[in-house]
FILODO-207436 format. One record per residue (C-alpha): residue in three letters; x, y, z. Coordinates in steps of 0.001 Angstrom, whole numbers, plus 500000, padded with zeros to 6 digits. Layout:
BEGIN
AlaXYZ...
//
This chain:
BEGIN
Met599685918150442167Lys597036918775439499Lys596064915081439671Ile595554915278443447Val593379918410443150Ala591354916763440354Leu590918913640442489Ile589717915700445448Ile587208917530443237Ile585890914224441864Val585522912758445364Cys583673915885446546Cys581329915779443539Leu580569912103444098Ser579977912746447772Asn577507915542446988Thr575752913342444412Leu575346910537446933Gln574011912937449561Ala571544914434447090Gln570117910959446464Ser569214910452450125Lys565493910034450596Phe563109910551453438Pro561476907379454706Pro557966906648453405Val554942907579455501Asp554525905033458269Lys551533902701458028Ser550808903468461695Pro551378907222462052Met552234908726465406Asp549627910870467130Met549102912500470500Ala546280913522472780Tyr546266916131475543Tyr544317916837478685Pro542810919347478573Ser541918918461474990Asn543530920675472345Tyr545686922284475040Pro548389923668472677Val545778925394470496Leu543914926734473533Lys547195928018474968Ile548209930000471871Gln544670931414471658Asp544847932428475357Lys541802930226476007Ala543411927639478301Thr541524927719481598Gly543858925408483471Pro547295923848483312Leu548351920978481071Val547804917746483027Ala548721914921480628Arg549875914080477115Val549880910654475495Ile551982909835472411Tyr551080906714470449Ser551079905149466997Arg547802904421465208Pro547636901006463548Gln544833900343461064Lys542282897538461097Asn542564896866457323Gly539958894104457413Arg541850892121460046Ile540481890494463187Ile542094892621465883Phe541430891342469397Gly542109887683470016Asp544089887455466766Leu546386890364465776Val546410891486469428Ala546451888328471542Tyr544238888060474606Gly546074887699477901Gln549423889006476606Val551163892337477152Trp550549894735474261Arg552290898050473554Leu548882899773473282Gly549279900879469678Ala551991900161467125Asn555720900720466695Glu557227902341469796Ala555442901619473040Thr552849904253473932Glu554060906902476373Ile552139909163478707Glu553501912208480465Phe551935913740483547Tyr552710917390484231Ser551611917175487854Thr550958914449490398Val547876912345489555Arg546228909222490911Ile545367906035489068Gly543172903831491222Thr544561904346494713Thr548149904815493515Lys549773908256493515Ile551658908829490249Asn554414911436490304Lys554918914012487592Gly556924912436484773Arg556954910252481678Tyr555848906608481672Thr555158903825479184Leu551629902454478852Tyr551109898776478235Cys547914896781478271Ile546792893202478690Pro543577892919476669Asn540951890274477380Gln537437889851475986Asp535682891428478967Lys538357893673480526Trp541737895222479834Thr544501895700482354Leu546290899024481899Ile549927899007483001Leu551934902139483794Asn555663901321483624Lys558817903335484462Glu560831902138481448Thr560536904588478522Asp561823904823474952Thr561100901186474113Trp559956899537470903Gly556883897371471187Ser556572895231474300Phe559541893010473511Lys561582894232476500Tyr558650894763478874Asp559856894381482472Glu557103893763485028Thr559442894783487882Lys559262898370486566Asp555454898570486790Val554137901541488742Val550463900556488709Arg548005898168487063Ile544294898873486793Asp541463896894485193Ala538677898440483140Pro535709896788481415Val535513896529477625Gln532600898460476151Lys531473897082472787Gln530701899828470274Thr528316899789467321Glu530718901953465298Val533925900204464235Leu537090902310464521Glu539391901659461561Ser542319903422463270Phe543445902822466841Ala542633905969468844Met543237907538472239Ala541674910667473723Phe540992912239477085Glu537483912984478312Lys536692915079481371Ser535155913119484244Thr534280913711487878Gly537534914351489719Gly539742914045486664Ala539653912511483204Asn539231909200481443Leu541855908052478987Met539605906583476285Val541211903846474207Gly539399902471471175Trp539947900244468188Asp537703898015466117Asp534484897680468182Asn536237897921471576Gln536477900919473889Val538019901029477337Asn538126904023479689Phe540930904301482226Pro540249906866484987Ile542932909356486021Tyr542289911616489027Phe543905914950489815
//
């Protein structure tokens, strides 16, 4: 009996030692970020300074340029892109909005993009919780809208997304390298 108890104690000690050696994963090279409309909504809300309801939130990963040629090389022209890195970018609308002439119901969607030199096609898709654009399914598209590429003098090292107030709604600004594209959302 003493041998069995000793064996159980040894197994428990080894188990605890193995668990103690578990490590957290390293910091991702493309950290996840999010943007809200209205901008800084959570901070404004806790400060009782929010003047309107939360309309949208986008969650995305931020790849880095790192001296690479981005568009036409790392991100191929004419092919579906996850609009960031890692998991596909997701946007959540907290009320009904309109993109182009299409009514978009409250809910969570995946954002994809087809970049070209002069314009990008933004794609809002029903499929969520996907990695990259490997399983992109065009039959689940809700809307597609084109927007012109605006060349910038300042190069963005990190991929970025933000909302900017506009007439009748907001623009989802997407930028990386020397490219910026604004996708209008109306509410």
